[in-house]
C-alpha distance (Angstrom), angle and dihedral (degrees) to the residues before:
residue distance angle dihedral
X1 . . .
X2 3.80 . .
X3 3.79 118.1 .
X4 3.82 117.1 -147.9
X5 3.80 124.1 -171.9
X6 3.81 108.8 -150.5
X7 3.82 112.1 -161.1
X8 3.80 107.1 -166.6
X9 3.81 121.6 -171.6
X10 3.82 109.6 -119.6
X11 3.81 92.7 -155.2
X12 3.80 95.3 114.5
X13 3.81 125.4 -19.2
X14 3.81 100.1 -96.7
X15 3.79 94.5 87.4
X16 3.77 95.8 56.6
X17 3.81 95.3 42.7
X18 3.79 92.5 58.8
X19 3.80 90.3 41.7
X20 3.81 88.9 56.0
X21 3.81 88.5 52.9
X22 3.81 91.8 52.7
X23 3.82 95.1 43.7
X24 3.80 88.9 51.3
X25 3.81 88.3 65.3
X26 3.83 94.6 55.4
X27 3.80 121.2 105.0
X28 3.82 125.6 -161.7
X29 3.80 90.9 3.2
X30 3.80 128.4 126.4
X31 3.80 105.5 -145.7
X32 3.81 118.5 -160.8
X33 3.81 111.1 -167.4
X34 3.79 121.9 -153.6
X35 3.82 118.6 -169.0
X36 3.81 140.2 104.6
X37 3.81 148.4 -131.9
X38 3.82 117.7 22.4
X39 3.80 92.2 -11.1
X40 3.81 90.1 62.8
X41 3.80 90.4 48.2
X42 3.82 91.9 55.3
X43 3.81 90.9 51.9
X44 3.82 91.8 46.9
X45 3.82 90.8 50.7
X46 3.81 89.3 53.9
X47 3.80 92.1 50.3
X48 3.81 94.1 -114.8
X49 3.80 123.1 146.3
X50 3.80 109.2 -100.6
X51 3.78 140.3 161.4
X52 3.81 110.8 -146.0
X53 3.81 98.3 -153.0
X54 3.81 108.7 124.1
X55 3.82 122.0 92.4
X56 3.82 107.5 -171.9
X57 3.82 125.3 -159.7
X58 3.80 117.3 -105.3
X59 3.78 125.4 -121.4
X60 3.81 114.5 -117.6
X61 3.81 105.9 -127.3
X62 3.82 126.6 -179.4
X63 3.81 120.4 179.4
X64 3.78 89.7 -17.3
X65 3.81 94.8 -52.5
X66 3.79 126.7 116.7
X67 3.81 110.0 -119.7
X68 3.82 133.5 -168.8
X69 3.80 94.0 14.4
X70 3.81 89.9 169.9
X71 3.80 90.5 57.7
X72 3.79 90.7 47.7
X73 3.81 90.7 50.8
X74 3.82 90.5 52.6
X75 3.82 91.0 48.0
X76 3.81 89.2 49.2
X77 3.81 90.8 53.1
X78 3.82 90.3 53.3
X79 3.82 89.1 46.9
X80 3.82 89.6 50.9
X81 3.82 91.0 54.7
X82 3.81 91.0 49.4
X83 3.82 90.3 49.7
X84 3.81 90.9 52.0
X85 3.79 90.7 57.1
X86 3.81 92.3 45.3
X87 3.81 95.0 47.0
X88 3.80 92.2 46.6
X89 3.80 91.4 58.6
X90 3.81 92.4 45.9
X91 3.80 95.0 48.2
X92 3.78 93.0 47.2
X93 3.81 89.3 52.2
X94 3.83 97.8 42.7
X95 3.82 100.6 35.5
X96 3.85 91.3 -161.5
X97 3.79 127.1 -162.9
X98 3.80 90.4 -128.9
X99 3.79 140.4 11.7
X100 3.80 117.2 -145.1
X101 3.78 115.8 -169.6
X102 3.78 127.5 -169.3
X103 3.81 99.3 -159.2
X104 3.80 93.7 -43.6
X105 3.80 99.3 127.5
X106 3.80 95.0 174.9
X107 3.81 92.8 68.9
X108 3.81 90.7 46.8
X109 3.80 91.2 55.0
X110 3.79 91.8 51.1
X111 3.81 94.4 43.7
X112 3.79 92.9 49.2
X113 3.82 90.6 51.4
X114 3.83 87.7 51.3
X115 3.86 90.9 49.4
X116 3.82 92.2 -118.6
X117 3.84 113.8 148.9
X118 3.81 111.6 -104.8
X119 3.80 136.3 -153.5
X120 3.80 121.9 -171.1
X121 3.81 123.8 -158.3
X122 3.80 111.9 -164.1
X123 3.80 146.1 150.7
X124 3.79 95.8 -154.2
X125 3.79 135.6 43.2
X126 3.82 95.0 -162.1
X127 3.81 138.1 9.9
X128 3.83 132.3 -121.6
X129 3.79 106.0 -171.7
X130 3.80 100.1 128.8
X131 3.81 141.6 51.5
X132 3.79 135.0 -162.9
X133 3.79 121.6 17.5
X134 3.81 93.2 -15.8
X135 3.79 89.3 60.8
X136 3.82 88.2 68.9
X137 3.80 88.7 64.3
X138 3.80 90.4 46.9
X139 3.81 90.5 50.6
X140 3.81 89.2 54.2
X141 3.82 89.9 50.0
X142 3.81 89.6 48.8
X143 3.80 89.7 52.9
X144 3.80 89.9 53.8
X145 3.80 90.1 46.5
X146 3.81 91.7 52.8
X147 3.81 90.0 51.7
X148 3.82 89.8 53.7
X149 3.81 90.8 47.6
X150 3.80 91.9 51.0
X151 3.82 90.4 53.6
X152 3.82 93.4 52.9
X153 3.79 116.2 105.6
X154 3.82 89.1 -139.0
X155 3.81 135.0 8.2
X156 3.81 113.0 -160.5
X157 3.81 117.5 -158.6
X158 3.84 117.5 -170.8
X159 3.78 96.9 -136.0
X160 3.79 138.7 85.6
X161 3.78 120.4 -96.0
X162 3.77 144.6 84.9
X163 3.79 126.0 -44.6
X164 3.81 118.5 -114.5
X165 3.79 120.3 -166.0
X166 3.80 107.9 -56.9
X167 3.83 91.4 -7.2
X168 3.81 114.3 103.4
X169 3.80 120.7 -172.7
X170 3.79 108.7 -154.9
X171 3.82 105.2 170.5
X172 3.79 127.4 -111.4
X173 3.81 115.7 -22.0
X174 3.81 110.6 -145.0
X175 3.79 138.8 159.3
X176 3.80 117.3 -105.6
X177 3.80 129.1 -137.1
X178 3.80 127.9 -153.4
X179 3.84 91.3 -149.3
X180 3.78 128.3 90.1
X181 3.80 118.6 -125.6
X182 3.80 91.8 -106.2
X183 3.80 90.7 51.2
X184 3.79 90.5 51.2
X185 3.80 92.9 48.7
X186 3.80 89.1 53.9
X187 3.80 91.4 45.3
X188 3.82 91.8 53.2
X189 3.85 95.0 36.0
X190 3.81 93.0 -119.4
X191 3.80 102.4 167.1
X192 3.82 103.7 149.0
X193 3.78 132.6 44.4
X194 3.79 100.2 -58.9
X195 3.81 128.5 -152.0
X196 3.80 117.3 -166.4
X197 3.82 116.0 -156.0
X198 3.81 115.2 -164.9
X199 3.82 131.0 174.5
X200 3.82 103.4 174.8
X201 3.77 128.9 -128.9
X202 3.82 102.5 -32.7
X203 3.80 137.3 55.6
X204 3.82 91.6 -111.6
X205 3.80 92.1 106.2
X206 3.81 100.4 56.8
X207 3.81 87.7 108.1
X208 3.80 89.1 59.0
X209 3.82 93.2 50.2
X210 3.80 91.2 51.3
X211 3.80 94.6 46.9
X212 3.81 93.6 43.9
X213 3.81 93.2 50.9
X214 3.81 91.0 48.6
X215 3.82 90.9 49.9
X216 3.83 93.4 48.0
X217 3.82 90.2 50.3
X218 3.82 88.4 61.4
X219 3.81 92.6 55.9
X220 3.77 116.9 91.3
X221 3.81 96.2 -141.5
X222 3.79 134.6 110.3
X223 3.80 98.8 -112.1
X224 3.78 133.8 164.7
X225 3.81 115.1 -143.0
X226 3.80 119.3 -150.0
X227 3.80 112.2 -166.9
X228 3.80 120.2 -161.5
X229 3.79 97.9 -172.2
X230 3.80 95.5 170.1
X231 3.81 131.9 -140.3
X232 3.83 98.3 -57.8
X233 3.82 103.0 54.1
X234 3.81 120.0 87.7
X235 3.81 98.4 164.2
X236 3.81 113.7 114.6
X237 3.81 121.9 -130.5
X238 3.80 127.4 -161.6
X239 3.82 128.8 -128.6
X240 3.81 95.0 19.9
X241 3.79 138.0 102.7
X242 3.78 98.8 -123.0
X243 3.80 108.5 -159.4
X244 3.79 90.6 177.8
X245 3.79 109.2 -164.0
X246 3.83 118.8 10.5
X247 3.78 135.4 175.0
X248 3.83 95.4 -154.7
X249 3.80 104.5 56.9
X250 3.82 89.6 140.9
X251 3.81 90.2 64.3
X252 3.82 92.1 48.9
X253 3.80 89.4 49.7
X254 3.82 90.5 50.9
X255 3.79 92.4 48.5
X256 3.81 95.6 45.7
X257 3.80 128.0 86.6
X258 3.80 94.7 -141.1
X259 3.80 135.5 14.1
X260 3.80 123.0 -152.4
X261 3.79 110.5 -170.3
X262 3.76 148.4 145.1
X263 3.80 112.0 -92.8
X264 3.80 102.1 -97.1
X265 3.80 113.6 154.1
X266 3.81 97.6 -127.8
X267 3.82 94.3 48.5
X268 3.81 90.1 49.6
X269 3.79 90.8 49.7
X270 3.81 92.6 49.9
X271 3.82 92.4 48.2
X272 3.81 91.0 49.9
X273 3.80 93.0 45.5
X274 3.81 91.9 52.6
X275 3.80 94.1 41.3
X276 3.80 96.7 -122.7
X277 3.84 115.6 156.0
X278 3.78 106.9 -118.2
X279 3.78 146.8 -174.6
X280 3.80 116.3 -149.5
X281 3.81 119.1 -165.5
X282 3.81 115.5 -174.1
X283 3.78 127.2 -146.1
X284 3.79 102.9 -104.1
X285 3.80 111.0 -110.7
X286 3.82 93.2 18.8
X287 3.80 97.7 118.6
X288 3.81 95.8 -161.4
X289 3.80 95.2 50.4
X290 3.79 91.6 43.8
X291 3.82 90.5 53.0
X292 3.82 91.7 46.8
X293 3.81 92.0 49.3
X294 3.80 92.4 47.1
X295 3.81 89.9 55.1
X296 3.83 87.7 55.9
X297 3.82 93.6 46.0
X298 3.83 99.9 -101.4
X299 3.80 138.1 115.7
X300 3.80 132.1 -171.9
X301 3.83 92.2 -100.8
X302 3.82 89.0 65.0
X303 3.80 86.0 80.8
X304 3.81 85.5 79.9
X305 3.81 93.8 59.2
X306 3.77 101.6 40.5
X307 3.82 92.8 128.5
X308 3.82 93.5 63.6
X309 3.81 92.5 39.9
X310 3.82 90.9 52.0
X311 3.81 92.3 52.4
X312 3.80 90.4 47.1
X313 3.79 94.8 48.1
X314 3.83 94.6 45.6
X315 3.81 86.9 63.4
X316 3.80 94.5 46.9
X317 3.80 118.7 109.6
X318 3.78 119.9 -117.9
X319 3.79 115.4 -107.4
X320 3.79 111.9 -170.8
X321 3.81 115.8 -159.9
X322 3.78 120.8 -157.3
X323 3.77 114.1 -136.4
X324 3.79 131.9 -179.9
X325 3.79 98.0 -173.9
X326 3.81 95.6 125.7
X327 3.81 92.8 52.0
X328 3.80 91.9 43.2
X329 3.80 90.3 52.4
X330 3.80 92.0 46.7
X331 3.81 91.7 49.8
X332 3.81 91.4 51.4
X333 3.80 91.8 49.9
X334 3.82 91.8 46.8
X335 3.82 90.5 51.1
X336 3.80 90.1 51.6
X337 3.80 91.4 54.1
X338 3.79 92.5 47.9
């Protein structure tokens, strides 16, 4: 039996949710996950083997805007060095046939030095968090990142498009459910028009919760609000069903009539796959979220007109999109190991 070590970035929950989708397609493979924070909790809840050993730095967000990006970049570099030490010990102990990394570059560096085959899953091929003099440091880090990417046996990108060298574009990678939408609505007791608000695995989206609740209060409709506040938010909100931390957000998205969310790639992909009308507000200054939101027709300033967007989206027809990204990724990995 093949043994795969799956290093999943715990910065947000989108990495681990798509990794779960890919791992679910494996046969005769022992998958050892390595991650941390809420990502580890999701894996534990699903009964999957996981080592909860990573402690990622937090973004500093004020009024929905990313602050002190230079400080975050420095903290990330220290985190990267810690992850190298952690992954080295794990790989020496496990001696896997393959290392799969979802944007955990530390484990890739170690695995490549140990001559273990490597697969990278990623949305981005370089970062753009900083400006000015600090951007020179980020450019140097991007150069190192590109060198790691070039050494990977395969780089899987969850989008449509042509392959280039070791880069394979497989389409959106989303979790599947065996339930119909009606079955899920009964399971969750969704009887009215239902808006799901989700902010992922950190407290960075509290601004979005507050603005969304204020906007919904202005709408003269009988609406149920389902809040998925995640593992990092302790603040209490009135007139909502706060589910807190969940491991089946994709099913809640499918069952809901509207999703309001930050602009994480995996959440966007799941909403599109299940055809749920959605509003995606990015963290201002977070280049990846801003790019994702732009692709869906949104910008940060849309947070100031959520009431009109909500009314518009509640009337929008569902448009479910079939995607086979998880199976495509699994097939590519299986071919590599054969």
